[in-house]
C-alpha positions, 0 to 999 in steps of 0.5 A: 556673830550678828548683834541681836537686840532681843539678846541684848535686852535679855542680858540687860534685864538679867543684870538689872534683876540680879538674876545671878550672884555677883561672884558667880560666872555670868551665864544665861542658859538659853544663850550660847556662850560665844553669842553671850560673850560677843554681846557682853563685849559690845555692851561693855564697849558702849559703856552700858555695862561694867565688868569687874573681872574676866577670866579664861578657862583652858578651853578658851571660854571666857568667864565674866564676874561682877557685871553691873549696869552703868547709868547709860545701861539703865537708860538704854534698857528703859528705852528698850522696855518702852519700845516694848520689844518682845522675845 
């Protein structure tokens, strides 16, 4: 997987805007699940997001619930918006 700054921005905006219920699985329909999963791992490793719970289906697909931005995540998203990156 290649890291994609526009996907990163889209994920962070979705989290900030609460585009999903906290108890629902975090999905973005226009992003392949494996790419989404990779980016969520990167964001969590950099302490930009906090994931309350993770699960796994029998297919191996990961499920993420209760995702929120950290203070660092808010600052990073603010910088991305300031740089006016467009999809």
